[in-house]
C-alpha positions as CSV (number, residue, x, y, z in Angstrom):
1,M,-0.1,0.0,-0.2
2,L,1.7,3.2,-1.2
3,E,2.0,6.0,1.6
4,E,-0.2,8.7,-0.9
5,K,-3.0,5.8,-0.1
6,R,-3.1,5.6,3.4
7,P,-6.2,6.8,5.1
8,P,-6.2,9.9,7.4
9,V,-5.6,9.6,11.0
10,L,-8.7,9.5,13.4
11,I,-7.0,7.9,16.6
12,D,-3.2,7.5,16.2
13,K,-1.6,4.8,17.9
14,A,-0.6,6.2,21.3
15,K,-3.9,6.6,21.4
16,I,-4.8,3.3,21.2
17,E,-2.3,1.7,23.3
18,A,-2.7,4.1,25.8
19,R,-6.9,3.8,26.0
20,I,-6.2,0.0,25.5
21,K,-4.1,-0.4,29.0
22,E,-6.7,1.5,30.4
23,L,-9.5,-0.8,29.6
24,A,-7.1,-4.1,30.5
25,Q,-6.5,-2.3,34.0
26,E,-10.7,-2.0,34.3
27,I,-11.2,-5.6,33.5
28,S,-9.1,-6.8,35.5
29,R,-10.4,-5.1,38.8
30,D,-14.3,-6.4,37.3
31,Y,-13.3,-9.7,36.9
32,A,-10.3,-10.2,39.5
33,G,-11.7,-13.7,40.6
34,K,-13.9,-15.1,38.8
35,D,-13.5,-17.4,35.5
36,L,-13.4,-15.4,32.2
37,V,-14.1,-16.2,29.0
38,I,-12.7,-13.9,26.8
39,V,-14.3,-14.0,22.8
40,G,-12.9,-12.1,20.3
41,V,-15.0,-11.1,17.4
42,L,-13.5,-12.2,14.2
43,K,-11.6,-10.4,12.0
44,G,-12.0,-7.1,13.2
45,A,-11.0,-7.9,17.1
46,F,-7.7,-10.1,16.3
47,V,-5.4,-7.1,16.8
48,M,-7.5,-5.2,20.2
49,L,-7.6,-9.0,21.3
50,A,-4.2,-9.4,20.7
51,D,-2.9,-5.7,22.3
52,L,-5.5,-6.4,25.3
53,V,-4.9,-9.6,26.3
54,R,-1.4,-9.4,27.0
55,K,-2.3,-6.3,29.0
56,I,-4.8,-7.8,31.5
57,D,-3.7,-9.2,34.5
58,L,-5.2,-12.4,35.3
59,P,-6.0,-15.9,34.1
60,A,-8.7,-15.7,31.2
61,Q,-10.1,-18.6,28.4
62,I,-9.6,-17.3,25.2
63,D,-11.7,-18.1,22.3
64,F,-13.2,-17.0,18.6
65,I,-16.2,-16.7,17.2
66,A,-16.4,-15.4,13.7
67,V,-19.9,-13.2,12.2
68,S,-20.6,-11.6,8.8
69,S,-23.0,-8.3,7.7
70,Y,-20.6,-6.3,5.5
71,G,-19.2,-8.2,3.0
72,A,-17.2,-6.2,0.1
73,D,-20.0,-2.9,1.3
74,T,-19.2,-0.1,3.3
75,K,-22.9,-0.7,5.3
76,S,-24.2,-3.3,7.3
77,S,-26.4,-5.5,5.3
78,G,-28.2,-6.2,8.2
79,V,-28.1,-10.5,7.6
80,V,-26.3,-11.9,10.0
81,S,-24.6,-15.2,9.5
82,I,-21.9,-17.1,12.1
83,I,-19.1,-17.8,9.7
84,K,-17.1,-19.6,13.1
85,D,-19.0,-20.5,16.3
86,L,-16.6,-21.1,19.9
87,D,-15.6,-23.7,20.8
88,L,-15.7,-23.6,24.7
89,D,-18.5,-24.1,26.7
90,I,-19.3,-20.0,28.2
91,Q,-22.5,-21.8,30.7
92,G,-21.9,-20.8,34.3
93,K,-18.7,-18.1,32.4
94,H,-18.3,-15.3,33.0
95,V,-17.6,-13.8,29.0
96,L,-16.3,-10.7,27.3
97,V,-17.0,-9.9,23.8
98,V,-14.5,-8.1,22.5
99,E,-15.6,-6.4,19.1
100,D,-14.0,-4.0,16.8
101,I,-17.0,-1.5,16.1
102,V,-20.1,-1.4,17.7
103,D,-22.0,0.8,14.6
104,T,-25.8,-0.3,14.3
105,G,-25.2,-2.8,16.8
106,L,-27.9,-5.5,14.3
107,T,-24.5,-7.8,14.5
108,L,-23.5,-7.2,18.1
109,D,-27.1,-7.5,19.1
110,Y,-27.6,-11.2,17.6
111,L,-24.5,-12.2,19.1
112,M,-25.5,-11.4,22.8
113,R,-28.6,-13.3,21.7
114,S,-27.0,-16.3,20.7
115,M,-24.4,-16.1,23.7
116,R,-26.9,-15.3,26.4
117,A,-28.6,-18.4,25.3
118,R,-25.9,-20.5,26.1
119,Q,-26.7,-19.2,30.0
120,P,-23.1,-17.6,30.6
121,A,-22.5,-16.4,34.5
122,S,-22.4,-12.7,33.0
123,L,-22.3,-11.1,29.4
124,E,-20.9,-7.7,28.8
125,V,-18.9,-5.8,25.7
126,C,-16.0,-4.3,25.0
127,A,-15.5,-2.5,21.7
128,L,-12.6,-0.5,20.5
129,L,-15.0,1.8,18.7
130,N,-18.9,2.6,19.3
131,K,-20.5,5.1,17.2
132,P,-24.1,5.5,18.6
133,E,-25.2,7.6,16.2
134,A,-25.1,4.9,14.0
135,R,-27.2,2.6,16.3
136,K,-30.2,0.6,15.5
137,V,-30.9,-1.3,18.3
138,D,-30.4,-0.5,22.1
139,L,-26.9,-2.4,23.8
140,E,-24.3,-1.4,26.1
141,V,-20.9,-1.4,25.5
142,K,-19.5,-1.4,29.0
143,Y,-15.7,-1.2,27.9
144,C,-15.7,0.9,25.1
145,G,-12.6,2.3,23.8
146,F,-13.6,5.2,21.7
147,E,-17.3,7.0,20.9
148,I,-17.2,8.1,17.2
149,P,-18.4,9.9,14.6
150,H,-20.9,7.9,11.5
151,V,-17.5,7.9,9.4
152,F,-16.5,4.4,7.4
153,V,-13.3,4.0,9.7
154,V,-9.9,1.3,8.9
155,G,-7.2,0.2,10.8
156,Y,-6.2,-1.5,13.7
157,G,-7.6,-5.1,12.8
158,L,-11.0,-3.0,11.0
159,D,-10.9,-3.3,6.8
160,Y,-12.5,-3.0,3.9
161,A,-13.0,-5.0,1.5
162,E,-9.8,-7.2,3.1
163,Q,-7.5,-4.3,2.9
164,Y,-6.0,-1.9,5.8
165,R,-6.5,-4.3,8.7
166,Q,-2.7,-3.3,9.2
167,L,-2.5,0.3,9.8
168,P,-1.5,0.2,13.7
169,Y,-4.4,3.1,13.4
170,V,-7.7,3.9,13.1
171,G,-8.2,6.3,10.0
172,I,-11.4,7.6,7.9
173,L,-11.9,5.6,4.6
174,E,-12.6,8.0,1.7
175,E,-16.0,7.8,0.2
176,N,-14.2,7.5,-3.3
177,A,-11.4,4.7,-1.8
178,A,-13.6,1.8,-2.5
179,E,-13.2,2.9,-6.4
180,R,-9.3,2.0,-6.4
């Protein structure tokens, strides 16, 4: 990827690192002494999850779930499908879902309903980014990295058509970037 094609920075690497450290401290305090399962939502949350779990100061099991609602578009289709389900049994455990971004909330709402049916002791969300302005369903993000405006973002695990995930920052994807 050429330097001039990099999306403009919305949240830089240093701010992300500092906020991830703060979130890890909150999570470590809140889940001390509890049987914690951290569930990363693939693919977008893998970067945040890796950074976050290395800073959480308590034992935890880690699992992944993969869902899809975007395809190669910049707007959620609203149709959610589970591509990879959990390997761990979460019944009776404290589950923390780690998401890259909560946009309309439709995907996360579906995921949370699916996980609640498995009877965890508790179920909370940690998201790097939250777009409350885009929300179509009411849901709580207990651990929020940053609230952002209603723009399409990439980087730090977030993609557009499987591009830009490797950027060390969160950038705004310009409208015409999809035409490149």
